[in-house]
Gaussian input, Z-matrix of N, CA and C with variables (Angstrom, degrees):
# hf/3-21g

backbone

0 1
 N
 C     1     B1
 C     2     B2     1     A1
 N     3     B3     2     A2     1     D1
 C     4     B4     3     A3     2     D2
 C     5     B5     4     A4     3     D3
 N     6     B6     5     A5     4     D4
 C     7     B7     6     A6     5     D5
 C     8     B8     7     A7     6     D6
 N     9     B9     8     A8     7     D7
 C    10    B10     9     A9     8     D8
 C    11    B11    10    A10     9     D9
 N    12    B12    11    A11    10    D10
 C    13    B13    12    A12    11    D11
 C    14    B14    13    A13    12    D12
 N    15    B15    14    A14    13    D13
 C    16    B16    15    A15    14    D14
 C    17    B17    16    A16    15    D15
 N    18    B18    17    A17    16    D16
 C    19    B19    18    A18    17    D17
 C    20    B20    19    A19    18    D18
 N    21    B21    20    A20    19    D19
 C    22    B22    21    A21    20    D20
 C    23    B23    22    A22    21    D21
 N    24    B24    23    A23    22    D22
 C    25    B25    24    A24    23    D23
 C    26    B26    25    A25    24    D24
 N    27    B27    26    A26    25    D25
 C    28    B28    27    A27    26    D26
 C    29    B29    28    A28    27    D27
 N    30    B30    29    A29    28    D28
 C    31    B31    30    A30    29    D29
 C    32    B32    31    A31    30    D30
 N    33    B33    32    A32    31    D31
 C    34    B34    33    A33    32    D32
 C    35    B35    34    A34    33    D33
 N    36    B36    35    A35    34    D34
 C    37    B37    36    A36    35    D35
 C    38    B38    37    A37    36    D36
 N    39    B39    38    A38    37    D37
 C    40    B40    39    A39    38    D38
 C    41    B41    40    A40    39    D39
 N    42    B42    41    A41    40    D40
 C    43    B43    42    A42    41    D41
 C    44    B44    43    A43    42    D42
 N    45    B45    44    A44    43    D43
 C    46    B46    45    A45    44    D44
 C    47    B47    46    A46    45    D45
 N    48    B48    47    A47    46    D46
 C    49    B49    48    A48    47    D47
 C    50    B50    49    A49    48    D48
 N    51    B51    50    A50    49    D49
 C    52    B52    51    A51    50    D50
 C    53    B53    52    A52    51    D51
 N    54    B54    53    A53    52    D52
 C    55    B55    54    A54    53    D53
 C    56    B56    55    A55    54    D54
 N    57    B57    56    A56    55    D55
 C    58    B58    57    A57    56    D56
 C    59    B59    58    A58    57    D57
 N    60    B60    59    A59    58    D58
 C    61    B61    60    A60    59    D59
 C    62    B62    61    A61    60    D60
 N    63    B63    62    A62    61    D61
 C    64    B64    63    A63    62    D62
 C    65    B65    64    A64    63    D63
 N    66    B66    65    A65    64    D64
 C    67    B67    66    A66    65    D65
 C    68    B68    67    A67    66    D66
 N    69    B69    68    A68    67    D67
 C    70    B70    69    A69    68    D68
 C    71    B71    70    A70    69    D69
 N    72    B72    71    A71    70    D70
 C    73    B73    72    A72    71    D71
 C    74    B74    73    A73    72    D72
 N    75    B75    74    A74    73    D73
 C    76    B76    75    A75    74    D74
 C    77    B77    76    A76    75    D75
 N    78    B78    77    A77    76    D76
 C    79    B79    78    A78    77    D77
 C    80    B80    79    A79    78    D78
 N    81    B81    80    A80    79    D79
 C    82    B82    81    A81    80    D80
 C    83    B83    82    A82    81    D81
 N    84    B84    83    A83    82    D82
 C    85    B85    84    A84    83    D83
 C    86    B86    85    A85    84    D84
 N    87    B87    86    A86    85    D85
 C    88    B88    87    A87    86    D86
 C    89    B89    88    A88    87    D87
 N    90    B90    89    A89    88    D88
 C    91    B91    90    A90    89    D89
 C    92    B92    91    A91    90    D90
 N    93    B93    92    A92    91    D91
 C    94    B94    93    A93    92    D92
 C    95    B95    94    A94    93    D93
 N    96    B96    95    A95    94    D94
 C    97    B97    96    A96    95    D95
 C    98    B98    97    A97    96    D96
 N    99    B99    98    A98    97    D97
 C   100   B100    99    A99    98    D98
 C   101   B101   100   A100    99    D99
 N   102   B102   101   A101   100   D100
 C   103   B103   102   A102   101   D101
 C   104   B104   103   A103   102   D102
 N   105   B105   104   A104   103   D103
 C   106   B106   105   A105   104   D104
 C   107   B107   106   A106   105   D105
 N   108   B108   107   A107   106   D106
 C   109   B109   108   A108   107   D107
 C   110   B110   109   A109   108   D108
 N   111   B111   110   A110   109   D109
 C   112   B112   111   A111   110   D110
 C   113   B113   112   A112   111   D111
 N   114   B114   113   A113   112   D112
 C   115   B115   114   A114   113   D113
 C   116   B116   115   A115   114   D114
 N   117   B117   116   A116   115   D115
 C   118   B118   117   A117   116   D116
 C   119   B119   118   A118   117   D117
 N   120   B120   119   A119   118   D118
 C   121   B121   120   A120   119   D119
 C   122   B122   121   A121   120   D120
 N   123   B123   122   A122   121   D121
 C   124   B124   123   A123   122   D122
 C   125   B125   124   A124   123   D123
 N   126   B126   125   A125   124   D124
 C   127   B127   126   A126   125   D125
 C   128   B128   127   A127   126   D126
 N   129   B129   128   A128   127   D127
 C   130   B130   129   A129   128   D128
 C   131   B131   130   A130   129   D129
 N   132   B132   131   A131   130   D130
 C   133   B133   132   A132   131   D131
 C   134   B134   133   A133   132   D132
 N   135   B135   134   A134   133   D133
 C   136   B136   135   A135   134   D134
 C   137   B137   136   A136   135   D135
 N   138   B138   137   A137   136   D136
 C   139   B139   138   A138   137   D137
 C   140   B140   139   A139   138   D138
 N   141   B141   140   A140   139   D139
 C   142   B142   141   A141   140   D140
 C   143   B143   142   A142   141   D141
 N   144   B144   143   A143   142   D142
 C   145   B145   144   A144   143   D143
 C   146   B146   145   A145   144   D144
 N   147   B147   146   A146   145   D145
 C   148   B148   147   A147   146   D146
 C   149   B149   148   A148   147   D147
 N   150   B150   149   A149   148   D148
 C   151   B151   150   A150   149   D149
 C   152   B152   151   A151   150   D150
 N   153   B153   152   A152   151   D151
 C   154   B154   153   A153   152   D152
 C   155   B155   154   A154   153   D153
 N   156   B156   155   A155   154   D154
 C   157   B157   156   A156   155   D155
 C   158   B158   157   A157   156   D156
 N   159   B159   158   A158   157   D157
 C   160   B160   159   A159   158   D158
 C   161   B161   160   A160   159   D159
 N   162   B162   161   A161   160   D160
 C   163   B163   162   A162   161   D161
 C   164   B164   163   A163   162   D162
 N   165   B165   164   A164   163   D163
 C   166   B166   165   A165   164   D164
 C   167   B167   166   A166   165   D165
 N   168   B168   167   A167   166   D166
 C   169   B169   168   A168   167   D167
 C   170   B170   169   A169   168   D168
 N   171   B171   170   A170   169   D169
 C   172   B172   171   A171   170   D170
 C   173   B173   172   A172   171   D171
 N   174   B174   173   A173   172   D172
 C   175   B175   174   A174   173   D173
 C   176   B176   175   A175   174   D174
 N   177   B177   176   A176   175   D175
 C   178   B178   177   A177   176   D176
 C   179   B179   178   A178   177   D177
 N   180   B180   179   A179   178   D178
 C   181   B181   180   A180   179   D179
 C   182   B182   181   A181   180   D180
 N   183   B183   182   A182   181   D181
 C   184   B184   183   A183   182   D182
 C   185   B185   184   A184   183   D183
 N   186   B186   185   A185   184   D184
 C   187   B187   186   A186   185   D185
 C   188   B188   187   A187   186   D186
 N   189   B189   188   A188   187   D187
 C   190   B190   189   A189   188   D188
 C   191   B191   190   A190   189   D189
 N   192   B192   191   A191   190   D190
 C   193   B193   192   A192   191   D191
 C   194   B194   193   A193   192   D192
 N   195   B195   194   A194   193   D193
 C   196   B196   195   A195   194   D194
 C   197   B197   196   A196   195   D195
 N   198   B198   197   A197   196   D196
 C   199   B199   198   A198   197   D197
 C   200   B200   199   A199   198   D198
 N   201   B201   200   A200   199   D199
 C   202   B202   201   A201   200   D200
 C   203   B203   202   A202   201   D201
 N   204   B204   203   A203   202   D202
 C   205   B205   204   A204   203   D203
 C   206   B206   205   A205   204   D204
 N   207   B207   206   A206   205   D205
 C   208   B208   207   A207   206   D206
 C   209   B209   208   A208   207   D207
 N   210   B210   209   A209   208   D208
 C   211   B211   210   A210   209   D209
 C   212   B212   211   A211   210   D210
 N   213   B213   212   A212   211   D211
 C   214   B214   213   A213   212   D212
 C   215   B215   214   A214   213   D213
 N   216   B216   215   A215   214   D214
 C   217   B217   216   A216   215   D215
 C   218   B218   217   A217   216   D216
 N   219   B219   218   A218   217   D217
 C   220   B220   219   A219   218   D218
 C   221   B221   220   A220   219   D219
 N   222   B222   221   A221   220   D220
 C   223   B223   222   A222   221   D221
 C   224   B224   223   A223   222   D222
 N   225   B225   224   A224   223   D223
 C   226   B226   225   A225   224   D224
 C   227   B227   226   A226   225   D225

   B1=1.4548
   B2=1.5304
   B3=1.3334
   B4=1.4679
   B5=1.5260
   B6=1.3191
   B7=1.4644
   B8=1.5283
   B9=1.3216
   B10=1.4594
   B11=1.5193
   B12=1.3304
   B13=1.4613
   B14=1.5241
   B15=1.3364
   B16=1.4635
   B17=1.5280
   B18=1.3276
   B19=1.4667
   B20=1.5314
   B21=1.3293
   B22=1.4659
   B23=1.5255
   B24=1.3294
   B25=1.4578
   B26=1.5334
   B27=1.3175
   B28=1.4647
   B29=1.5193
   B30=1.3214
   B31=1.4701
   B32=1.5237
   B33=1.3320
   B34=1.4602
   B35=1.5216
   B36=1.3356
   B37=1.4590
   B38=1.5232
   B39=1.3298
   B40=1.4584
   B41=1.5227
   B42=1.3357
   B43=1.4605
   B44=1.5231
   B45=1.3187
   B46=1.4610
   B47=1.5339
   B48=1.3167
   B49=1.4704
   B50=1.5228
   B51=1.3248
   B52=1.4616
   B53=1.5196
   B54=1.3235
   B55=1.4543
   B56=1.5237
   B57=1.3185
   B58=1.4598
   B59=1.5279
   B60=1.3255
   B61=1.4671
   B62=1.5251
   B63=1.3162
   B64=1.4634
   B65=1.5236
   B66=1.3318
   B67=1.4667
   B68=1.5306
   B69=1.3183
   B70=1.4649
   B71=1.5320
   B72=1.3335
   B73=1.4731
   B74=1.5267
   B75=1.3457
   B76=1.4650
   B77=1.5268
   B78=1.3112
   B79=1.4702
   B80=1.5274
   B81=1.3247
   B82=1.4617
   B83=1.5248
   B84=1.3360
   B85=1.4604
   B86=1.5243
   B87=1.3360
   B88=1.4600
   B89=1.5248
   B90=1.3302
   B91=1.4720
   B92=1.5233
   B93=1.3272
   B94=1.4611
   B95=1.5232
   B96=1.3294
   B97=1.4634
   B98=1.5199
   B99=1.3169
   B100=1.4629
   B101=1.5254
   B102=1.3301
   B103=1.4609
   B104=1.5256
   B105=1.3276
   B106=1.4649
   B107=1.5225
   B108=1.3271
   B109=1.4597
   B110=1.5252
   B111=1.3241
   B112=1.4645
   B113=1.5244
   B114=1.3175
   B115=1.4658
   B116=1.5266
   B117=1.3205
   B118=1.4668
   B119=1.5186
   B120=1.3057
   B121=1.4622
   B122=1.5264
   B123=1.3151
   B124=1.4655
   B125=1.5236
   B126=1.3086
   B127=1.4704
   B128=1.5241
   B129=1.3183
   B130=1.4767
   B131=1.5198
   B132=1.3360
   B133=1.4629
   B134=1.5242
   B135=1.3315
   B136=1.4544
   B137=1.5288
   B138=1.3381
   B139=1.4634
   B140=1.5314
   B141=1.3277
   B142=1.4521
   B143=1.5140
   B144=1.3340
   B145=1.4642
   B146=1.5236
   B147=1.3172
   B148=1.4637
   B149=1.5279
   B150=1.3236
   B151=1.4637
   B152=1.5277
   B153=1.3242
   B154=1.4596
   B155=1.5227
   B156=1.3358
   B157=1.4591
   B158=1.5264
   B159=1.3247
   B160=1.4668
   B161=1.5285
   B162=1.3329
   B163=1.4634
   B164=1.5212
   B165=1.3073
   B166=1.4638
   B167=1.5150
   B168=1.3180
   B169=1.4684
   B170=1.5271
   B171=1.3228
   B172=1.4570
   B173=1.5122
   B174=1.3234
   B175=1.4590
   B176=1.5281
   B177=1.3303
   B178=1.4594
   B179=1.5259
   B180=1.3214
   B181=1.4561
   B182=1.5293
   B183=1.3242
   B184=1.4574
   B185=1.5203
   B186=1.3238
   B187=1.4572
   B188=1.5205
   B189=1.3265
   B190=1.4633
   B191=1.5173
   B192=1.3137
   B193=1.4608
   B194=1.5251
   B195=1.3157
   B196=1.4563
   B197=1.5271
   B198=1.3067
   B199=1.4574
   B200=1.5234
   B201=1.3403
   B202=1.4616
   B203=1.5243
   B204=1.3282
   B205=1.4621
   B206=1.5142
   B207=1.3055
   B208=1.4658
   B209=1.5121
   B210=1.3063
   B211=1.4689
   B212=1.5112
   B213=1.3346
   B214=1.4562
   B215=1.5267
   B216=1.3266
   B217=1.4568
   B218=1.5244
   B219=1.3252
   B220=1.4596
   B221=1.5213
   B222=1.3179
   B223=1.4595
   B224=1.5336
   B225=1.3334
   B226=1.4707
   B227=1.5153
   A1=111.99
   A2=117.38
   A3=119.92
   A4=109.27
   A5=117.12
   A6=121.01
   A7=110.78
   A8=116.93
   A9=120.64
   A10=110.89
   A11=116.44
   A12=120.32
   A13=111.22
   A14=116.80
   A15=120.98
   A16=109.98
   A17=116.57
   A18=120.69
   A19=110.94
   A20=117.29
   A21=120.64
   A22=111.18
   A23=117.07
   A24=121.74
   A25=110.35
   A26=116.21
   A27=120.75
   A28=110.96
   A29=116.78
   A30=119.78
   A31=111.44
   A32=116.73
   A33=120.86
   A34=112.49
   A35=117.72
   A36=120.78
   A37=112.41
   A38=117.35
   A39=121.48
   A40=113.34
   A41=117.24
   A42=120.32
   A43=113.03
   A44=116.97
   A45=119.93
   A46=110.70
   A47=116.60
   A48=120.83
   A49=109.59
   A50=116.48
   A51=120.97
   A52=110.99
   A53=116.16
   A54=121.39
   A55=111.81
   A56=117.31
   A57=121.36
   A58=111.12
   A59=116.82
   A60=120.77
   A61=112.77
   A62=116.97
   A63=121.15
   A64=111.56
   A65=117.12
   A66=122.25
   A67=111.97
   A68=116.87
   A69=121.85
   A70=109.34
   A71=117.13
   A72=122.07
   A73=112.48
   A74=117.22
   A75=120.41
   A76=110.92
   A77=116.43
   A78=119.88
   A79=110.96
   A80=117.35
   A81=120.15
   A82=110.02
   A83=116.17
   A84=120.71
   A85=111.22
   A86=116.51
   A87=121.02
   A88=110.71
   A89=117.15
   A90=121.32
   A91=110.52
   A92=117.18
   A93=120.77
   A94=110.17
   A95=117.68
   A96=120.37
   A97=111.24
   A98=117.53
   A99=120.92
   A100=110.83
   A101=116.17
   A102=120.39
   A103=111.42
   A104=116.96
   A105=120.28
   A106=110.96
   A107=117.06
   A108=120.58
   A109=111.67
   A110=116.37
   A111=121.06
   A112=110.60
   A113=116.55
   A114=121.19
   A115=110.59
   A116=117.47
   A117=121.04
   A118=112.92
   A119=117.71
   A120=121.02
   A121=111.85
   A122=117.53
   A123=121.26
   A124=108.76
   A125=116.86
   A126=121.91
   A127=113.60
   A128=117.82
   A129=120.34
   A130=112.31
   A131=116.75
   A132=121.64
   A133=110.88
   A134=115.34
   A135=121.33
   A136=107.73
   A137=117.89
   A138=120.31
   A139=111.70
   A140=115.39
   A141=120.97
   A142=115.27
   A143=118.12
   A144=120.25
   A145=113.46
   A146=118.09
   A147=121.21
   A148=109.53
   A149=115.35
   A150=122.00
   A151=108.22
   A152=115.02
   A153=120.66
   A154=106.83
   A155=115.34
   A156=121.59
   A157=108.69
   A158=115.78
   A159=120.34
   A160=108.07
   A161=116.64
   A162=120.90
   A163=110.92
   A164=115.64
   A165=124.13
   A166=105.82
   A167=118.88
   A168=119.21
   A169=112.62
   A170=115.66
   A171=121.37
   A172=115.28
   A173=118.87
   A174=121.58
   A175=108.90
   A176=115.33
   A177=121.16
   A178=110.83
   A179=115.04
   A180=122.03
   A181=108.25
   A182=115.65
   A183=122.10
   A184=107.44
   A185=117.01
   A186=121.31
   A187=109.02
   A188=115.28
   A189=121.12
   A190=108.25
   A191=114.85
   A192=120.67
   A193=107.59
   A194=115.81
   A195=120.17
   A196=109.48
   A197=115.12
   A198=121.11
   A199=110.41
   A200=117.31
   A201=120.87
   A202=115.79
   A203=118.36
   A204=119.82
   A205=115.59
   A206=119.66
   A207=121.43
   A208=112.38
   A209=116.49
   A210=121.89
   A211=111.61
   A212=113.92
   A213=121.30
   A214=106.95
   A215=116.27
   A216=121.54
   A217=109.74
   A218=115.82
   A219=122.22
   A220=107.79
   A221=117.58
   A222=122.03
   A223=106.89
   A224=114.37
   A225=120.56
   A226=110.00
   D1=-25.89
   D2=177.51
   D3=-64.64
   D4=-42.29
   D5=179.36
   D6=-61.81
   D7=-41.84
   D8=177.92
   D9=-63.85
   D10=-42.18
   D11=178.96
   D12=-62.04
   D13=-40.44
   D14=178.51
   D15=-63.48
   D16=-46.23
   D17=179.89
   D18=-59.97
   D19=-44.94
   D20=179.47
   D21=-65.48
   D22=-40.68
   D23=179.62
   D24=-60.12
   D25=-44.89
   D26=-179.41
   D27=-66.48
   D28=-45.22
   D29=-179.37
   D30=-63.53
   D31=-41.80
   D32=-178.17
   D33=-69.24
   D34=-24.74
   D35=-179.00
   D36=-69.57
   D37=-26.33
   D38=-177.21
   D39=82.67
   D40=-6.83
   D41=-178.74
   D42=-69.89
   D43=-27.64
   D44=179.90
   D45=-65.21
   D46=-41.92
   D47=178.32
   D48=-63.23
   D49=-42.73
   D50=177.62
   D51=-61.69
   D52=-43.48
   D53=-179.48
   D54=-61.95
   D55=-46.33
   D56=-178.79
   D57=-66.52
   D58=-35.18
   D59=-178.15
   D60=-79.04
   D61=-21.67
   D62=-174.79
   D63=-74.37
   D64=135.85
   D65=-179.98
   D66=-102.84
   D67=-27.50
   D68=-178.29
   D69=-74.29
   D70=123.93
   D71=-176.92
   D72=-61.24
   D73=-35.36
   D74=179.64
   D75=-68.47
   D76=-39.76
   D77=178.02
   D78=-71.51
   D79=-33.62
   D80=174.48
   D81=-61.17
   D82=-45.83
   D83=179.56
   D84=-62.18
   D85=-36.99
   D86=176.98
   D87=-63.45
   D88=-43.79
   D89=177.81
   D90=-62.41
   D91=-41.64
   D92=179.22
   D93=-62.82
   D94=-41.89
   D95=178.15
   D96=-64.28
   D97=-40.42
   D98=176.75
   D99=-61.67
   D100=-42.48
   D101=178.19
   D102=-64.47
   D103=-41.84
   D104=178.69
   D105=-61.26
   D106=-42.58
   D107=178.08
   D108=-65.28
   D109=-38.44
   D110=178.06
   D111=-62.39
   D112=-47.24
   D113=-179.20
   D114=-67.05
   D115=-39.31
   D116=-179.73
   D117=-63.38
   D118=-20.33
   D119=179.14
   D120=-67.12
   D121=-16.63
   D122=177.54
   D123=-68.73
   D124=120.19
   D125=-175.33
   D126=-68.81
   D127=-11.49
   D128=178.15
   D129=-82.13
   D130=-7.86
   D131=-178.31
   D132=-104.12
   D133=149.43
   D134=176.17
   D135=-76.63
   D136=123.46
   D137=-179.72
   D138=-58.28
   D139=139.83
   D140=177.72
   D141=86.57
   D142=0.76
   D143=-177.76
   D144=-103.53
   D145=-3.93
   D146=-178.18
   D147=-77.51
   D148=129.05
   D149=177.00
   D150=-133.29
   D151=136.05
   D152=176.16
   D153=-123.31
   D154=122.55
   D155=-175.73
   D156=-127.92
   D157=135.93
   D158=176.66
   D159=-78.27
   D160=118.98
   D161=178.91
   D162=-82.27
   D163=-41.64
   D164=176.24
   D165=-156.73
   D166=167.41
   D167=-177.39
   D168=-53.52
   D169=121.67
   D170=178.44
   D171=84.84
   D172=1.22
   D173=-179.76
   D174=-127.17
   D175=124.95
   D176=-175.53
   D177=-124.66
   D178=141.79
   D179=177.46
   D180=-107.16
   D181=126.74
   D182=177.96
   D183=-109.18
   D184=125.02
   D185=176.45
   D186=-125.80
   D187=149.12
   D188=177.71
   D189=-161.29
   D190=164.26
   D191=175.98
   D192=-109.43
   D193=132.95
   D194=178.83
   D195=-90.30
   D196=160.98
   D197=-179.95
   D198=-67.44
   D199=-39.68
   D200=-172.61
   D201=-112.11
   D202=-24.07
   D203=-167.30
   D204=-119.21
   D205=16.06
   D206=178.87
   D207=82.47
   D208=-148.43
   D209=-175.25
   D210=-85.59
   D211=153.36
   D212=176.57
   D213=-134.14
   D214=146.10
   D215=-178.25
   D216=-139.03
   D217=136.29
   D218=178.75
   D219=-134.40
   D220=135.99
   D221=175.42
   D222=-112.88
   D223=127.04
   D224=-179.49
   D225=-121.77

């Protein structure tokens, strides 16, 4: 359920649409940092463990470590 909550949080923020539409690499990196900070705000996650990596154009993998349940991974 943590993975689902992360996916919903990201989609509801609107930053994912901005990230996919953005062509400038610096602005893409800024969007990714904003998303990482948004996800890190979840108290069930260990701070500093959230990583968002582009797997292919328009597809991003979000990984983080939870306080109680180990690692979590979401692909958007």
